[in-house]
C-alpha positions in Angstrom: -18.8 -17.9 -61.7 -18.8 -21.0 -61.0 -19.0 -21.7 -57.4 -18.3 -25.3 -56.1 -21.3 -26.7 -54.6 -21.0 -29.6 -51.9 -20.0 -32.3 -54.1 -17.5 -30.4 -55.4 -16.1 -29.1 -51.7 -16.2 -32.9 -50.2 -14.7 -34.1 -53.5 -11.6 -32.4 -53.4 -11.2 -32.2 -49.5 -11.1 -36.1 -49.8 -8.1 -36.1 -53.0 -6.7 -33.9 -50.9 -6.6 -36.2 -47.7 -6.5 -39.1 -50.0 -3.0 -37.5 -51.2 -1.7 -36.7 -48.0 -1.2 -39.9 -46.5 0.4 -41.2 -49.6 3.0 -38.2 -49.3 3.4 -39.4 -46.1 3.8 -42.9 -47.0 6.7 -41.9 -49.7 8.6 -39.5 -46.9 8.5 -42.3 -44.5 10.1 -44.7 -47.3 6.9 -46.9 -47.5 6.2 -45.9 -51.5 9.1 -46.2 -53.8 9.9 -42.7 -56.1 8.2 -45.3 -58.9 5.1 -46.1 -56.5 4.4 -42.8 -55.8 5.0 -40.8 -59.8 1.4 -42.4 -60.4 -0.2 -41.2 -57.3 1.9 -37.9 -57.4 0.7 -37.1 -61.3 -2.8 -38.2 -60.3 -2.7 -34.9 -58.5 -0.9 -32.3 -60.3 2.8 -33.0 -58.7 5.7 -33.3 -61.1 9.5 -34.0 -60.6 11.4 -31.6 -62.4 15.3 -30.4 -62.6 15.8 -29.1 -59.3 12.4 -29.7 -56.9 9.2 -30.6 -57.4 6.6 -29.0 -59.3 3.2 -28.2 -58.2 0.3 -27.3 -61.7 -2.4 -25.7 -60.0 -5.6 -25.8 -62.6 -7.5 -23.0 -63.3 -10.5 -24.3 -65.3 -11.3 -22.2 -68.2 -8.6 -19.6 -67.1 -11.4 -18.0 -64.8 -10.3 -16.8 -61.2 -11.7 -14.1 -58.6 -9.7 -12.0 -56.7 -9.8 -14.5 -53.2 -8.3 -17.1 -55.7 -5.8 -14.4 -57.0 -4.7 -13.8 -53.5 -4.1 -17.5 -52.3 -2.1 -18.3 -55.2 0.1 -14.9 -53.5 0.0 -16.6 -50.5 0.7 -20.0 -51.4 4.0 -18.5 -53.3 5.1 -16.8 -49.9 4.6 -19.9 -47.7 5.5 -22.4 -49.7 7.2 -21.7 -52.5 9.8 -19.0 -53.8 7.0 -15.7 -53.8 6.3 -16.0 -57.4 4.3 -18.2 -59.6 4.4 -19.3 -63.1 1.6 -18.9 -65.6 1.6 -21.3 -68.3 -0.2 -21.7 -71.7 -2.9 -24.1 -70.8 -4.1 -21.1 -68.2 -2.6 -23.3 -65.4 -0.3 -21.7 -62.3 3.1 -23.7 -61.9 5.0 -23.5 -58.7 8.8 -24.4 -59.0 9.7 -25.3 -55.8 7.7 -26.6 -53.2 9.1 -28.8 -50.1 7.3 -32.4 -50.7 5.8 -32.3 -47.3 4.2 -28.8 -48.1 2.4 -29.7 -51.0 -1.3 -31.2 -49.7 -1.2 -28.4 -47.0 -0.5 -25.9 -50.7 -3.6 -28.1 -51.8 -5.8 -28.1 -49.3 -5.5 -23.7 -49.3 -6.4 -24.1 -52.5 -9.6 -25.6 -51.6 -10.2 -23.7 -49.2 -11.1 -21.0 -52.3 -12.6 -23.8 -54.5 -9.4 -24.6 -56.7 -7.5 -27.9 -56.8 -4.6 -29.4 -58.8 -6.7 -32.4 -60.3 -6.1 -33.9 -63.6 -3.3 -31.3 -64.4 -1.0 -34.3 -65.8 -1.1 -37.9 -66.4 -3.4 -39.4 -69.2 -6.6 -38.1 -68.8 -8.6 -35.4 -69.8 -6.3 -32.0 -68.7 -7.3 -28.9 -67.8 -10.4 -27.2 -70.1 -9.2 -24.1 -71.7 -11.5 -21.5 -72.9 -11.4 -18.2 -75.0 -9.6 -15.9 -72.4 -11.8 -13.2 -73.3 -15.2 -15.2 -72.8 -18.3 -13.1 -71.6 -16.6 -10.0 -72.5 -15.3 -10.3 -76.4 -17.2 -8.4 -78.4 -17.0 -10.8 -81.0 -18.4 -13.3 -79.0 -21.5 -15.7 -79.8 -21.9 -17.0 -76.6 -19.9 -17.2 -73.5 -17.8 -20.7 -74.1 -17.1 -21.3 -70.1 -20.8 -22.8 -69.1 -19.3 -25.6 -71.4 -16.4 -25.4 -70.6 -17.2 -25.9 -66.9 -19.6 -28.7 -67.9 -16.9 -30.6 -69.2 -15.0 -30.2 -66.2 -17.4 -31.6 -64.2 -17.9 -34.5 -66.8 -14.2 -35.7 -67.2 -13.0 -35.2 -63.6 -12.1 -38.6 -62.2 -14.2 -40.2 -64.7 -13.9 -43.9 -64.0 -13.2 -44.8 -68.3 -11.2 -42.1 -68.6 -8.2 -41.6 -66.3 -5.5 -44.3 -67.9 -5.4 -43.2 -72.4 -3.1 -43.6 -74.0 -1.9 -40.8 -74.1 -2.9 -36.7 -72.2 -5.8 -35.0 -73.7 -6.7 -32.0 -74.1 -10.2 -29.9 -75.0 -11.0 -26.3 -76.0 -13.8 -24.2 -76.7 -14.6 -21.3 -78.0 -17.5 -18.6 -78.3 -16.1 -15.8 -80.7 -15.4 -15.6 -84.5 -11.9 -15.0 -84.2 -10.1 -18.1 -82.1 -8.6 -16.9 -79.5 -8.9 -20.5 -77.8 -6.0 -22.3 -80.4 -8.7 -25.0 -81.0 -7.8 -26.3 -84.1 -4.3 -27.8 -82.0 -6.4 -29.6 -79.5 -7.6 -33.2 -79.1 -11.0 -31.8 -79.1 -11.3 -28.3 -80.1 -14.9 -26.5 -79.7 -16.2 -24.1 -82.3 -19.6 -22.2 -80.6 -21.5 -22.3 -83.8 -25.4 -21.4 -84.9 -26.7 -23.1 -87.6 -29.7 -21.7 -90.4 -32.4 -21.9 -87.6 -30.1 -19.6 -85.3 -29.8 -22.6 -82.4 -26.8 -22.8 -80.7 -24.2 -25.8 -81.3 -20.5 -27.0 -81.7 -18.2 -27.6 -84.7 -16.7 -30.7 -83.3 -12.7 -30.1 -84.3 -10.6 -33.4 -83.8 -6.9 -34.3 -84.2 -4.8 -31.2 -83.5 -1.7 -31.0 -82.1 1.5 -29.6 -81.6 5.0 -31.8 -80.5 6.9 -33.5 -83.0 3.9 -34.8 -85.6 2.4 -31.4 -85.5 -1.4 -31.5 -87.3 -3.8 -29.1 -87.5 -7.4 -30.8 -86.2 -10.1 -31.7 -88.7 -13.8 -31.7 -88.1 -15.4 -34.5 -86.9 -18.8 -32.8 -87.1 -20.0 -29.3 -88.3 -23.0 -29.0 -86.2 -23.7 -30.9 -82.7 -26.9 -29.8 -81.1 -26.0 -28.4 -77.3 -27.8 -31.0 -76.4 -25.7 -33.9 -77.8 -22.5 -32.2 -76.3 -21.6 -34.8 -73.3 -22.5 -38.0 -74.7 -20.9 -37.2 -78.6 -17.6 -36.2 -76.8 -17.5 -39.2 -74.5 -18.1 -40.9 -78.1 -15.1 -39.5 -79.1 -12.6 -40.2 -76.4 -13.9 -43.6 -75.8 -13.5 -44.4 -79.6 -9.8 -43.0 -78.8 -9.4 -45.7 -75.5 -9.8 -48.1 -77.6 -7.9 -47.3 -80.7 -4.9 -45.4 -79.6 -1.3 -47.2 -79.9 -0.1 -47.9 -75.8 3.0 -49.2 -77.8 4.8 -46.1 -78.7 3.9 -43.2 -76.8 5.1 -40.9 -79.1 2.6 -42.6 -81.4 -0.3 -42.2 -78.6 -2.2 -39.1 -79.0 -5.1 -38.4 -81.1 -3.9 -37.0 -84.0 -2.1 -40.2 -84.8 -4.7 -42.3 -84.4 -7.2 -40.1 -87.3 -3.8 -40.1 -89.3 -3.5 -43.4 -89.3 -7.5 -45.1 -89.6 -8.7 -41.5 -91.8 -11.3 -39.1 -90.7 -13.7 -41.3 -92.3 -13.7 -44.4 -90.3 -13.0 -42.4 -87.2 -16.4 -40.3 -87.8 -18.3 -43.8 -88.5 -17.0 -45.4 -85.1 -17.4 -41.9 -83.4 -21.1 -41.7 -84.6 -22.2 -45.4 -83.8 -20.9 -45.0 -80.2 -22.4 -41.8 -79.8 -26.0 -43.8 -80.7 -25.1 -46.8 -78.1 -25.1 -44.4 -75.7 -26.5 -41.2 -76.3 -30.1 -42.5 -74.1 -28.2 -42.8 -71.0 -27.9 -38.8 -70.7 -31.0 -38.5 -71.0 -31.1 -35.0 -71.5 -29.5 -34.6 -67.9 -26.7 -32.4 -68.9 -28.8 -29.4 -70.4 -30.3 -29.2 -67.1 -26.9 -29.0 -65.5 -25.7 -26.9 -68.2 -28.9 -24.5 -67.2 -27.8 -24.0 -64.0 -24.4 -23.4 -64.9 -25.1 -20.9 -67.3 -26.5 -18.8 -64.3 -23.3 -19.0 -62.9 -21.8 -17.1 -65.5 -23.9 -14.3 -65.8 -22.6 -11.2 -66.8 -22.0 -8.7 -63.8 -24.0 -5.3 -63.8 -22.2 -3.6 -66.1 -22.5 0.6 -65.2 -23.1 3.3 -67.4 -21.3 6.8 -67.1 -19.3 8.8 -68.9 -16.5 8.2 -70.4 -14.7 11.9 -70.8 -12.2 12.0 -68.1 -10.5 8.7 -70.0 -10.4 10.3 -73.1 -8.4 13.3 -71.8 -6.1 11.4 -69.7 -5.1 9.6 -73.2 -4.7 12.5 -74.6 -2.7 14.1 -72.0 -0.3 10.7 -71.0 1.7 9.7 -74.2 2.3 6.7 -71.7 -1.4 6.3 -71.0 -1.8 6.0 -75.0 0.6 3.6 -76.0 -0.7 1.1 -73.2 -4.1 2.1 -74.6 -3.0 1.1 -77.7 -1.9 -2.4 -77.5 -3.3 -3.6 -74.0 -6.8 -3.1 -74.6 -9.5 -4.6 -76.7 -13.4 -4.2 -77.9 -15.9 -5.4 -75.3 -19.2 -6.0 -75.9 -21.0 -3.6 -73.4 -20.9 0.3 -74.0 -18.1 2.3 -71.7 -16.2 -1.0 -71.1 -13.0 -2.4 -72.4 -10.9 -5.9 -72.1 -7.6 -5.0 -70.2 -4.6 -7.6 -71.1 -2.3 -7.5 -68.7 1.5 -8.3 -69.6 3.6 -10.0 -68.3 6.1 -10.0 -70.6 8.0 -7.4 -69.0 11.5 -7.2 -71.5 13.7 -9.0 -69.8 11.9 -10.5 -67.5 10.5 -14.9 -67.4 7.2 -14.8 -69.8 4.3 -15.9 -67.7 6.1 -15.1 -64.0 3.8 -13.0 -62.2 5.5 -12.2 -57.9 3.6 -12.3 -55.2 3.1 -8.9 -55.1 1.8 -8.6 -58.7 -0.5 -11.1 -58.2 -2.0 -8.8 -55.3 -2.3 -5.6 -56.9 -4.2 -7.4 -60.2 -6.7 -9.7 -57.6 -7.4 -5.5 -55.9 -8.1 -4.1 -59.1 -10.2 -6.9 -60.4 -12.4 -6.3 -56.7 -11.8 -2.5 -57.3 -12.6 -2.4 -60.5 -13.3 -5.7 -62.9 -16.3 -7.1 -61.1 -13.8 -9.7 -59.2 -13.0 -11.5 -62.6 -9.4 -12.6 -64.2 -8.3 -14.9 -66.5 -5.1 -16.3 -67.3 -4.3 -16.4 -71.3 -2.7 -19.5 -73.5 -0.4 -16.5 -74.2 0.9 -16.2 -70.5 -0.8 -12.5 -69.5 -3.6 -12.0 -67.5 -7.0 -10.1 -68.0 -9.1 -7.9 -66.4 -12.4 -8.5 -69.0 -14.6 -6.0 -67.9 -13.5 -2.2 -67.1 -15.2 0.5 -67.5 -12.9 3.5 -69.8 -13.3 5.1 -66.7 -11.3 3.7 -64.5 -8.2 2.9 -67.1 -6.2 5.7 -65.9 -6.4 4.5 -62.2 -5.8 1.1 -63.4 -2.6 2.1 -65.6 -1.6 3.9 -62.7 -1.7 0.8 -60.0 -0.6 -1.5 -63.2 2.8 1.3 -63.9 4.1 1.3 -60.1 3.5 -2.8 -59.9 5.7 -3.7 -63.5 2.8 -4.6 -65.2 2.0 -1.5 -67.5 4.4 -3.0 -70.1 3.0 -1.7 -73.4 3.5 -4.5 -75.7 0.1 -7.3 -76.1 0.5 -8.9 -79.3 4.0 -7.1 -80.1 7.4 -8.7 -80.5 9.0 -9.1 -76.7 4.8 -10.4 -76.3 6.6 -14.1 -76.5 5.5 -17.4 -75.3 7.9 -19.5 -73.6 8.4 -23.0 -71.9 10.3 -23.2 -68.9 13.4 -24.3 -70.7 16.2 -26.3 -69.0 16.2 -23.8 -66.7 13.1 -26.0 -65.1 12.1 -28.4 -67.2 13.6 -32.1 -66.8 12.5 -32.9 -71.1 14.0 -29.8 -72.1 17.0 -30.0 -74.6 17.7 -26.3 -74.6 16.8 -23.3 -72.9 14.1 -20.9 -73.7 13.9 -18.4 -70.7 17.1 -16.6 -71.6 16.7 -16.4 -75.9 13.4 -14.6 -75.1 14.5 -11.9 -72.3 17.2 -11.5 -74.6 14.7 -10.8 -78.3 12.6 -8.5 -75.8 15.8 -6.8 -74.6 16.5 -6.3 -77.9 13.9 -5.1 -79.6 13.2 -2.9 -76.5 16.4 -0.9 -77.3 15.9 -0.5 -80.6 12.5 0.9 -79.9 11.1 -0.6 -83.1 8.2 -3.1 -81.6 5.1 -0.4 -82.2 6.3 0.4 -85.9 6.9 -3.8 -86.8 3.1 -4.3 -85.1 1.9 -7.5 -84.4 4.2 -10.5 -84.1 3.9 -13.9 -82.4 7.0 -15.1 -81.4 7.1 -18.7 -79.4 10.0 -20.3 -77.7 10.2 -24.0 -76.9 12.7 -25.8 -74.9 11.9 -29.2 -76.9 10.4 -31.0 -79.2 7.2 -31.4 -77.0 6.6 -28.0 -78.1 4.6 -26.7 -74.6 5.7 -23.2 -76.2 3.4 -23.8 -79.4 6.0 -22.6 -81.5 4.5 -24.4 -84.9 2.1 -21.9 -84.7 4.2 -18.2 -83.8 4.5 -15.9 -86.8 8.0 -17.3 -86.1 8.5 -19.7 -83.7 11.6 -21.0 -82.3 12.7 -24.8 -81.3 15.5 -25.5 -79.2 17.5 -28.9 -79.6 20.8 -30.8 -78.5 22.5 -31.0 -81.3 25.7 -33.2 -80.3 25.6 -31.1 -76.3 25.3 -27.9 -77.7 22.1 -26.1 -77.6 21.1 -25.3 -80.9 17.8 -23.5 -82.1 15.5 -24.0 -85.4 13.2 -21.4 -86.6 9.5 -21.7 -88.3 7.9 -19.5 -90.1 4.4 -18.2 -91.1 2.6 -20.6 -88.1 -1.0 -18.9 -87.1 -3.0 -20.1 -84.2 -5.7 -18.1 -85.1 -8.9 -19.5 -86.8 -6.9 -19.9 -89.6 -4.4 -22.4 -88.1 -1.3 -22.7 -89.9 1.7 -25.0 -88.6 4.9 -22.7 -89.7 7.9 -24.1 -91.7 11.1 -24.9 -91.1 13.5 -22.0 -92.6 16.8 -24.1 -92.6 19.2 -24.7 -90.4 19.3 -24.4 -86.8 21.6 -21.1 -85.2 23.8 -21.3 -82.0 22.4 -19.8 -78.9 24.9 -16.6 -79.7 23.3 -16.1 -82.8 19.5 -17.1 -82.5 18.9 -13.5 -81.1 21.0 -11.5 -84.2 18.7 -14.1 -86.5 15.7 -13.0 -85.0 16.8 -9.1 -85.3 18.0 -9.6 -89.0 14.8 -11.3 -89.7 12.6 -8.7 -88.3 14.5 -6.6 -90.1 14.0 -7.4 -93.7 10.4 -8.1 -92.5 10.2 -3.7 -92.5 12.0 -3.6 -95.7 9.7 -6.3 -97.5 6.1 -5.4 -96.3 4.0 -3.3 -98.9 2.4 -1.0 -96.3 2.8 0.0 -92.4 -0.7 -2.3 -92.0 1.0 -4.9 -93.5 1.6 -7.8 -90.6 5.2 -10.2 -90.8 2.1 -12.9 -91.1 0.5 -11.2 -94.5 3.7 -10.4 -95.9 4.7 -13.6 -95.4 1.6 -15.2 -97.1 1.9 -12.8 -99.4 5.7 -13.3 -100.7 6.5 -17.1 -99.3 9.4 -18.4 -97.7 12.8 -16.9 -100.1 12.6 -13.7 -99.4 12.8 -14.6 -95.4 14.6 -17.3 -95.8 17.3 -15.3 -97.6 17.4 -13.0 -94.6 18.5 -15.3 -92.1 20.9 -16.7 -94.3 22.7 -14.9 -96.4 25.8 -16.0 -97.4 23.7 -19.2 -98.7 21.7 -16.6 -100.5 24.9 -14.8 -101.8 25.9 -18.1 -102.9 23.4 -18.6 -104.2 23.2 -15.5 -106.7 27.0 -15.9 -107.4 
């Protein structure tokens, strides 16, 4: 993985020292909260409902064991012993004291981490496929591209005060595990007819109050043109993007209001203007970066012990069926660690659990971990012979829930329990749904099903692209939950359709139970997933299940 050079180290240390002075002036009253707000946001510090929240960048979701250990240390020393992994592959600390934040940032700098550009109207943390460098279907590891974009965008003088926040995602595989079509810029690594590697460039995706699927701006962009082309896109957006209404300030609205053809013309013109200034330097940088992401030295040894253990242990077998994915190297597997134990808060990991995951990465995982946008942790390179030992350690740490991709593997934003913007709670709904389906013992029979929950219209829980999406709203002071159906965040990205009127807090979990049990009666075969059944049948039979009284009235 990428290691900071002297420039990176000095840049981050200087930012920490600068922010330490700003915090001191806020505490002694020299700065008002209004004056301090833009300064803290530049360093990832939010003011939430009950306390400050520090959002730490995990660029393209990649960590080593020392970094995970440091996150655990910070959780114990300056927070409440846990951290929350987010849908942007970051980690958030919900209870820091303002006076301690500079020390937290200094501790992060000790392991080449920071919180720069995790907030504010700038280019946010660049995300990537959490199986990058390991996936069997990968064309090319997208992380060098993501690191190049991180270096280009960090403290970019033109892009620190954009009309709104700006998000970039990169994938290098056939399957889109990075939700690229729901980003301001999505990059898919592809090859042209000559076999040359490049990018399909997608712009104008996004969720929130106006969800839109991104549109292809370029079918194929040569690798050497990546930075000037991205700069051209953001430059055009910076000039055209609306600043009169923050709800209409994202690039998706800019593309919608101006039309894709006009945006293409403007981007291409700007690209031709600035392209000579880059002079191919980025390719030299990219080559250096790629060396840091060389594949580990994979070993060749027997997997017979794993196969025997799997047959002998039903719990291990169940876990391996759901939590393992194919690896590009023979004898290896990608391990997804569920941070979604039934009844737990999705994405929360204790400091002890972080240390266990760090130890496993050191001992069995070539010292690599990944954070997924689905709020789980990945060990990308584990030899199958080590899987019984990995499973045993995870089980002892309450991290062996066999539910990846199932009903209880729910994405949920912090909701009204923490967030100042939320209009309803997300966490309790997720906990109740997971607990209920654990009681029913139907998760594995139901099969792949992605439920995503947001506590407000900003859609941090990605509910628009959930097979079942849940949006919590305030209706005259009462929590009300709308359901959307048929969303998809993969290479066939689809925005879910609203099913009908919302449900009260006491009715939403029974409604989801009714919906999922009804699906079991609708599917043609045991292998037909919820999404496949929805696409085959359309919305009507699912809506009838959700609103039986309305269906009965219509039938009469």
